[in-house]
MARKOLTOR-185375 format. One line per 5 residues: for each residue x, z, y of C-alpha. Coordinates in steps of 0.5 Angstrom, whole numbers, plus 2048, in hexadecimal, padded with zeros to 3 digits. Each point is the difference from the previous one (the first is absolute). Example, Ala and Ser with C-alpha at 12.3 -4.5 7.8 and 13.67 -1.06 7.14 Angstrom:
<rs>
819:810:7F7  802:7FE:807
</rs>
This chain:
<rs>
88A:6A9:7F6  7FB:806:801  7FD:804:806  7FE:808:800  7FB:802:805
7FA:805:800  7FA:7FE:7FC  7FA:7FE:803  7F9:7FE:7FD  801:7F9:7FF
805:802:7FB  7FB:803:7FB  7FF:7FB:7FB  807:7FE:7FF  802:807:7FF
7FB:801:7FB  802:7F9:7FD  807:803:800  7FD:807:7FD  7FC:7FC:7FA
807:7FC:7FE  803:807:7FE  7FB:801:7FB  802:7F9:7FD  808:802:801
7FF:806:7FC  7FD:7FD:7FA  806:7FC:800  805:805:801  7FD:807:7FE
806:804:803  7FF:7FD:807  800:806:804  7F9:7FF:804  7FB:806:800
7F9:7FC:7FE  7F9:802:7FE  7FF:7FE:7F9  7FB:7FB:802  800:7FB:806
7FC:804:805  7FA:7FC:803  801:7FB:806  7FB:804:804  803:807:7FF
807:7FD:802  7FD:7FD:806  7FD:807:802  807:803:7FF  804:7FB:804
7FB:800:806  800:808:800  808:7FF:7FF  800:7FC:806  7FB:803:805
801:807:7FE  806:801:805  803:805:7FC  804:7FC:7FB  806:7FB:801
7FF:7F9:7FD  805:7FB:800  800:7F9:7FD  806:7FB:7FE  7FE:7F9:802
802:7FA:7FC  7FE:7F9:800  7FA:801:805  7FD:806:7FC  801:808:7FF
804:800:7F9  802:808:800  7FD:806:803  803:807:802  7FC:806:802
801:807:802  7F9:804:7FF  7FF:807:802  801:804:7F9  7FA:805:802
7FD:7FF:806  7FD:806:804  804:804:7FC  807:804:801  803:7FA:7FD
7FE:7FB:805  807:7FF:803  802:7FD:7F9  7FF:7F9:7FF  800:7FC:7F9
804:7F9:800  7FE:7FB:7FB  802:7F9:800  7FF:7FA:7FC  803:7F9:801
7FE:7F9:7FC  805:7FF:7FA  802:7F9:803  802:804:807  804:805:7FD
807:801:801  801:7FD:807  800:806:804  7F9:800:802  7FF:807:7FD
805:803:804  7FD:7FD:806  7F9:802:7FF  802:807:7FE  805:801:806
7FA:7FD:805  7FB:805:7FD  805:806:800  801:7FE:808  7F8:800:801
7FF:806:7FC  804:805:804  7FA:800:805  7FC:802:7FA  804:804:7FB
806:805:800  801:7FF:7F8  7FF:7FA:7FC  800:800:7F8  800:7FB:7FB
800:800:7F8  803:7FB:7FC  801:7FE:7F9  807:803:7FD  801:7F9:7FD
800:7FD:807  807:800:802  800:7FB:805  7FA:803:804  804:807:7FF
806:7FD:803  7FC:7FD:806  7FD:807:801  806:804:800  803:7FB:805
7FB:801:805  801:807:800  7FB:803:7FA  802:806:7FC  7FE:801:7F9
7FC:807:800  7FD:800:7F9  7FF:7FC:7F9  7FA:800:7FC  801:7FE:7F9
7FB:7FC:7FD  7FC:7FF:806  7FE:7F9:7FF  7FD:7FD:7FA  7FF:7F9:7FF
7FD:7FE:7F9  804:805:7FB  806:800:804  802:806:805  804:800:807
803:805:804  7FE:801:807  806:801:805  7FD:804:807  804:7FE:806
7FF:802:808  803:7FE:807  7FF:805:806  7FE:7FC:806  801:806:804
804:806:800
</rs>
């Protein structure tokens, strides 16, 4: 069982722990469709990023909670603040492996999109082209493909294409 709610300051360390777990997962499965830095970021860097995310008021941040802690994070952050693209939000989502395929991702995205309607007119995302499960989910939530960037991601000596998708929140 899980719940979905807006993220808060107390979720910082569980969210960072979840994020760090993706680095180990990618080592086991290099084809995993998560975009990560080449090296795990410093804890203080992550704490600052999370604190800024929660306190800025410009982004949407939703957690999936299970077993009494945050195990997934869905964000919609401004594409480019204070610009002609300020009306566009960029969606990102990640859930710890153990909690995937339970409906949590759909619930987190749905909640985040509802909250985003007050801040953004369009939401965009990118996804590895081999992540067919995620692409299907995004389509079912009303996202439309608008482009493909060949060889956008490189992990080791292997390349992955990037599928670009969008959803209009306001007509």
